[in-house]
C-alpha positions in Angstrom: -156.3 -103.8 120.2 -158.6 -104.4 117.2 -157.5 -103.9 113.6 -159.9 -100.9 113.4 -158.3 -99.4 116.5 -154.8 -99.9 115.0 -155.9 -98.0 111.9 -157.3 -95.2 114.0 -154.1 -95.0 116.0 -152.0 -94.7 112.9 -154.3 -92.1 111.3 -152.6 -88.9 112.6 -149.1 -90.1 111.6 -149.7 -90.0 107.9 -150.5 -86.3 107.6 -147.5 -85.6 109.8 -145.2 -87.6 107.6 -146.7 -85.8 104.6 -146.0 -82.4 106.1 -142.4 -83.4 106.9 -142.0 -84.6 103.3 -143.5 -81.5 101.9 -141.4 -79.3 104.1 -138.2 -81.1 102.9 -139.2 -80.7 99.3 -139.8 -77.0 99.7 -136.5 -76.5 101.5 -134.8 -78.6 98.8 -136.4 -76.5 96.0 -135.4 -73.3 97.7 -131.8 -74.5 98.0 -131.7 -75.5 94.4 -133.2 -72.1 93.4 -130.5 -70.3 95.4 -127.8 -72.4 93.8 -129.2 -71.6 90.4 -129.0 -67.9 91.2 -125.3 -68.3 92.0 -124.7 -70.4 88.9 -126.4 -67.9 86.7 -124.4 -65.0 88.1 -121.1 -67.0 87.6 -122.1 -67.9 84.0 -122.0 -64.2 83.2 -118.3 -63.8 84.2 -115.6 -64.7 81.6 -113.3 -67.0 83.5 -115.8 -68.4 86.0 -118.0 -71.5 85.3 -121.5 -72.1 86.6 -120.3 -75.7 86.8 -117.8 -74.6 89.4 -120.6 -73.2 91.6 -122.7 -76.3 91.1 -119.7 -78.4 92.3 -118.8 -76.4 95.3 -122.4 -76.1 96.4 -122.9 -79.9 96.3 -125.4 -80.1 93.5 -123.2 -81.0 90.5 -123.8 -84.7 90.3 -127.6 -84.2 90.8 -127.5 -81.6 88.0 -125.8 -84.0 85.6 -128.2 -86.8 86.5 -131.2 -84.5 86.1 -129.9 -83.2 82.7 -129.3 -86.8 81.6 -132.9 -87.6 82.3 -134.1 -85.2 79.6 -135.1 -87.1 76.5 -137.5 -86.6 73.5 -138.5 -90.2 73.9 -141.8 -89.2 75.5 -143.0 -88.0 72.1 -142.9 -91.4 70.5 -146.0 -92.8 72.4 -147.7 -89.5 71.9 -147.6 -89.9 68.1 -149.1 -93.4 68.6 -152.0 -91.9 70.5 -150.8 -93.2 73.9 -151.2 -90.0 75.9 -150.9 -91.6 79.4 -147.6 -93.4 78.5 -146.2 -90.2 77.0 -147.2 -88.2 80.1 -145.6 -90.9 82.4 -142.3 -90.7 80.5 -142.4 -86.9 80.6 -142.9 -86.8 84.4 -140.1 -89.3 84.9 -137.6 -86.6 84.0 -136.1 -84.9 87.0 -138.2 -81.7 86.9 -138.1 -81.3 90.7 -134.4 -80.5 90.3 -134.4 -78.8 86.9 -137.2 -76.3 87.4 -136.0 -74.6 90.6 -132.3 -74.7 89.5 -132.8 -73.3 86.1 -135.4 -70.8 87.2 -132.6 -69.4 89.4 -130.1 -69.5 86.6 -132.3 -67.6 84.1 -133.3 -64.9 86.7 -129.7 -64.4 87.6 -128.5 -64.2 84.0 -131.0 -61.5 83.2 -130.6 -59.5 86.4 -126.8 -59.7 86.6 -126.0 -59.3 82.9 -125.7 -55.6 83.5 -124.3 -55.6 87.1 -121.4 -58.1 86.8 -120.0 -56.8 83.5 -120.0 -53.3 85.0 -118.2 -54.6 88.1 -115.6 -56.3 85.9 -115.0 -53.0 84.0 -115.3 -50.6 87.0 -113.7 -52.7 89.7 -111.8 -55.4 87.8 -109.2 -56.1 90.5 -111.6 -56.7 93.4 -114.1 -58.5 91.3 -111.7 -61.0 89.8 -109.9 -61.4 93.1 -113.2 -62.5 94.6 -113.6 -65.1 91.9 -110.0 -66.2 92.3 -110.8 -66.9 95.9 -113.9 -68.8 94.9 -112.1 -71.1 92.4 -109.0 -71.6 94.5 -110.9 -72.7 97.6 -113.2 -74.8 95.4 -110.3 -76.9 94.0 -110.7 -79.1 97.0 -114.3 -80.1 96.2 -113.7 -82.5 93.3 -110.5 -83.8 94.9 -112.4 -84.7 98.1 -115.0 -86.6 96.1 -112.4 -89.0 94.7 -112.7 -92.5 96.2 -109.2 -93.5 95.3 -106.1 -91.6 94.3 -103.2 -92.8 92.1 -100.4 -91.6 90.0 -102.7 -91.9 86.9 -105.1 -89.4 88.5 -102.2 -87.0 89.1 -101.3 -87.2 85.4 -104.9 -86.6 84.4 -105.1 -83.5 86.7 -101.8 -82.1 85.4 -102.8 -82.5 81.8 -106.2 -80.9 82.4 -104.6 -78.0 84.3 -102.1 -77.3 81.6 -104.8 -77.5 78.9 -107.0 -75.1 80.8 -104.0 -72.8 81.5 -103.1 -72.6 77.8 -106.7 -72.1 76.7 -107.5 -69.2 78.9 -104.3 -67.5 77.7 -105.8 -67.2 74.2 -107.2 -63.8 74.8 -109.2 -62.3 71.9 -107.6 -59.2 70.4 -109.9 -56.3 69.4 -113.6 -56.5 68.5 -115.1 -57.7 65.3 -117.1 -54.8 63.9 -119.6 -54.2 61.1 -121.3 -51.2 59.6 -125.0 -50.8 60.5 -125.5 -47.3 59.3 -123.7 -45.3 56.6 -124.9 -41.8 55.9 -123.9 -40.1 52.6 -120.8 -38.0 53.0 -120.0 -39.3 56.4 -116.4 -38.7 57.8 -117.1 -39.6 61.4 -117.1 -43.2 62.7 -119.1 -44.0 65.8 -119.1 -47.0 68.1 -121.4 -46.7 71.1 -120.1 -49.7 73.1 -117.2 -49.4 75.6 -113.8 -49.8 74.1 -111.6 -52.2 76.0 -108.2 -51.8 74.4 -106.0 -50.1 71.9 -107.0 -52.9 69.4 -110.7 -51.7 69.5 -109.6 -48.2 68.2 -107.6 -49.9 65.4 -110.6 -52.0 64.5 -112.8 -48.9 64.2 -110.2 -47.2 62.0 -109.9 -50.2 59.7 -113.7 -50.7 59.3 -114.1 -46.9 58.8 -111.5 -46.8 56.1 -113.2 -49.7 54.3 -116.6 -48.0 54.5 -115.6 -44.4 53.6 -112.8 -45.3 51.2 -110.4 -43.0 53.0 -109.1 -42.3 56.5 -112.0 -41.0 58.7 -111.7 -37.5 60.1 -112.8 -38.5 63.7 -113.8 -41.4 65.8 -116.4 -41.1 68.5 -116.1 -43.7 71.3 -117.2 -44.6 74.8 -114.1 -44.7 77.0 -115.2 -45.4 80.6 -111.9 -47.2 81.5 -109.6 -44.4 80.3 -108.1 -46.6 77.6 -107.1 -43.5 75.6 -105.3 -42.0 78.6 -103.0 -45.0 78.7 -101.9 -44.8 75.0 -98.2 -44.0 74.8 -98.6 -42.4 71.3 -102.0 -40.9 70.4 -103.4 -41.3 66.9 -102.2 -38.6 64.5 -104.3 -39.6 61.5 -107.7 -38.7 63.0 -109.3 -37.1 66.0 -110.8 -39.2 68.8 -113.7 -37.9 70.8 -114.3 -39.8 74.0 -117.5 -40.0 76.1 -118.0 -41.4 79.6 -121.1 -43.4 78.6 -123.1 -44.4 75.5 -126.0 -42.1 76.3 -123.7 -39.1 76.1 -122.3 -40.2 72.8 -125.9 -40.8 71.4 -127.0 -37.4 72.5 -124.0 -35.8 70.9 -124.6 -37.6 67.7 -128.2 -36.6 67.5 -127.6 -32.9 68.4 -124.7 -32.5 66.0 -126.8 -33.8 63.1 -123.7 -34.7 61.1 -123.6 -37.8 58.8 -122.2 -40.8 60.5 -120.8 -44.3 59.9 -122.2 -46.3 62.9 -120.5 -49.5 63.9 -121.5 -52.4 66.2 -120.0 -55.7 67.2 -120.6 -58.2 64.4 -123.3 -60.7 65.3 -122.9 -64.3 64.2 -125.0 -65.8 61.5 -128.0 -67.9 62.6 -126.2 -71.3 62.0 -123.0 -70.1 63.8 -124.8 -68.6 66.9 -126.5 -72.0 67.2 -123.1 -73.7 67.3 -121.9 -71.0 69.8 -124.8 -71.9 72.1 -123.8 -75.6 71.9 -120.1 -74.8 72.7 -120.8 -72.3 75.4 -123.2 -74.5 77.4 -121.0 -77.5 77.1 -118.2 -75.5 78.7 -120.5 -74.1 81.4 -121.3 -77.7 82.5 -117.6 -78.3 83.3 -116.1 -76.7 86.4 -113.1 -74.6 85.4 -114.1 -74.0 81.8 -116.1 -70.7 81.4 -118.8 -70.6 78.8 -118.8 -66.8 79.0 -115.1 -66.8 78.2 -115.7 -69.0 75.2 -118.4 -66.6 74.0 -115.9 -63.7 74.5 -113.3 -65.7 72.5 -115.8 -66.4 69.8 -116.7 -62.7 69.6 -120.3 -63.2 70.7 -120.3 -62.4 74.4 -121.4 -58.8 74.1 -123.8 -59.7 71.2 -125.6 -62.2 73.4 -125.8 -59.8 76.3 -127.2 -57.0 74.1 -129.8 -59.4 72.6 -130.9 -60.4 76.1 -131.6 -56.7 76.9 -133.0 -56.1 73.5 -135.7 -58.6 74.3 -136.2 -58.0 78.0 -136.0 -54.2 78.2 -138.8 -53.3 75.8 -141.1 -55.8 77.6 -140.2 -54.3 81.0 -140.7 -50.8 79.7 -144.1 -51.7 78.3 -145.3 -53.5 81.5 -143.8 -51.2 84.2 -143.5 -47.9 82.2 -139.7 -47.7 82.7 -138.0 -44.6 81.4 -136.6 -45.1 77.9 -132.9 -44.8 77.3 -131.4 -42.5 74.8 -132.5 -43.4 71.2 -130.4 -45.9 69.4 -128.5 -44.7 66.3 -129.0 -48.0 64.5 -131.2 -50.2 66.7 -131.8 -53.9 66.3 -135.5 -54.7 66.1 -137.2 -56.7 68.9 -137.8 -59.5 66.4 -134.1 -59.6 65.3 -133.0 -59.8 69.0 -135.6 -62.4 69.8 -134.5 -64.6 66.8 -130.8 -64.3 67.6 -131.4 -65.1 71.3 -133.9 -67.9 70.4 -131.4 -69.7 68.1 -128.7 -69.3 70.7 -130.9 -70.8 73.4 -131.8 -73.7 71.1 -128.1 -74.5 70.8 -127.9 -74.2 74.6 -130.7 -76.8 74.9 -129.2 -79.2 72.5 -125.7 -78.8 73.9 -126.8 -79.3 77.6 -128.9 -82.4 76.9 -126.1 -84.0 74.7 -123.0 -83.1 76.7 -124.6 -83.9 80.1 -124.9 -87.5 78.9 -121.2 -87.6 78.2 -120.4 -86.2 81.7 -122.8 -88.6 83.4 -121.2 -91.6 81.6 -117.8 -90.4 82.7 -119.0 -90.0 86.3 -120.5 -93.5 86.3 -117.6 -95.3 84.5 -114.5 -93.2 85.4 -115.6 -91.2 88.5 -112.2 -90.7 90.1 -110.4 -89.8 86.8 -113.3 -87.4 86.0 -112.9 -85.7 89.4 -109.1 -85.5 88.9 -109.7 -83.8 85.5 -112.1 -81.4 87.0 -109.6 -80.6 89.7 -107.0 -79.8 87.1 -109.4 -77.7 85.0 -110.1 -75.5 88.0 -106.5 -75.1 88.8 -105.7 -74.1 85.2 -108.6 -71.7 85.1 -107.1 -69.6 87.9 -104.9 -68.0 85.2 -107.8 -65.9 84.0 -108.8 -64.1 87.2 -105.1 -63.9 88.4 -104.1 -62.2 85.1 -106.9 -59.7 85.4 -105.9 -58.9 89.0 -102.3 -58.3 88.1 -103.2 -56.2 85.0 -105.6 -54.0 87.1 -102.9 -53.6 89.7 -100.6 -51.7 87.4 -100.5 -48.1 88.6 -103.2 -48.8 91.3 -103.5 -47.1 94.6 -101.3 -48.1 97.6 -104.1 -50.1 99.3 -104.9 -52.0 96.1 -103.3 -55.3 97.3 -105.1 -55.0 100.7 -108.4 -54.8 98.8 -107.3 -57.8 96.7 -106.4 -59.8 99.8 -109.8 -59.1 101.4 -111.6 -60.0 98.2 -109.7 -63.3 97.8 -110.4 -64.1 101.5 -114.1 -63.3 101.0 -114.4 -65.6 98.0 -112.5 -68.4 99.8 -114.6 -68.0 103.0 -117.9 -68.2 101.0 -116.8 -71.5 99.3 -115.5 -72.9 102.6 -118.9 -72.2 104.2 -120.7 -73.8 101.3 -118.5 -76.9 101.5 -119.1 -77.3 105.2 -122.9 -76.9 104.7 -122.8 -79.5 101.9 -120.9 -81.9 104.1 -123.4 -81.6 106.9 -126.4 -82.0 104.5 -124.9 -85.1 103.0 -124.2 -86.5 106.4 -127.8 -85.9 107.4 -129.1 -87.5 104.2 -126.9 -90.6 104.8 -128.0 -90.9 108.4 -131.7 -90.5 107.4 -131.4 -93.3 104.8 
């Protein structure tokens, strides 16, 4: 056979290989996108880490490597007029991993930032039981990735577990409030977010006294969880008016026309919300440490969620003509929300690029000790969902623990399925190479 005939005989093979390679890339991108959706949904939950989802879905080490590839070094040749060199360095970053993964994360954060907090408030037992099952079954993932196991690794895991256990026990008490509207002669204090505990009522009272100079006559609150019904001794100093949702409270406030002192959760200053972004995303990278819990602890969880919707909702309403909600009593402007969220995301970007390098170094130089620490972090983090399940079970219906058992089993089954799928995919990759 001549050389020309050989070339002709090989001709059809190349497009076929190209199609197979393209198909694999598309499947890989779809898998990364779906993992990103799961990570973004988990990042909304105080007590659950997106890093945990990345680990149990088999993408954690790829994520850390991809984040470690991010660098501003591509700008240096650009400033020297070397555009091709700059572009080459830019495209060397692992965009094929980062783009689909973080597209999924961002879409899930926006879409689920209303759904998951509502589930946590309306069905806390079942929701946290599901996440307990997820984390408990996922503990095996970093342990299985250890190449060697020793007494030192056990010590590392125990120390990490105790540290995580103690940390998640530091529950924030009450909400940090500020006055955003103070009408002349006001004797009624209004807070249109959901109260979560007796401490929130006390915080409203204290800020109201400071603003008015005397004890307020009444407090108007949103009490979806029945917090007021659980008080052993009601407040005698003032009247408390409770509404089932914030829209009902806003309509009452507008119809009554009386002067008000309106409160909202205190937002961090611009420098501090930047720091909060760095801290939160650094925690989200680590399985077992929840960035959302850290934001809750720092008092910025609800502020960040409200800023997300303060930016997204007006855009969606303008584009799709969505029905407007009840008017705000003291609304943040779109620019204020965008600035707050933008600075927070800048902190997220700096934190994720910086901390991912630390984690990558640890995985490269102390892989087994790092996996042991991650195992311990996940075990210690179980305190958060377990505590929520037990607390929600007080006075619950007779079938409560049946629902809890089913939810735990569902979460564990999902993780087990993901682990089996990851093992098969890794085996295929190894056999293909």
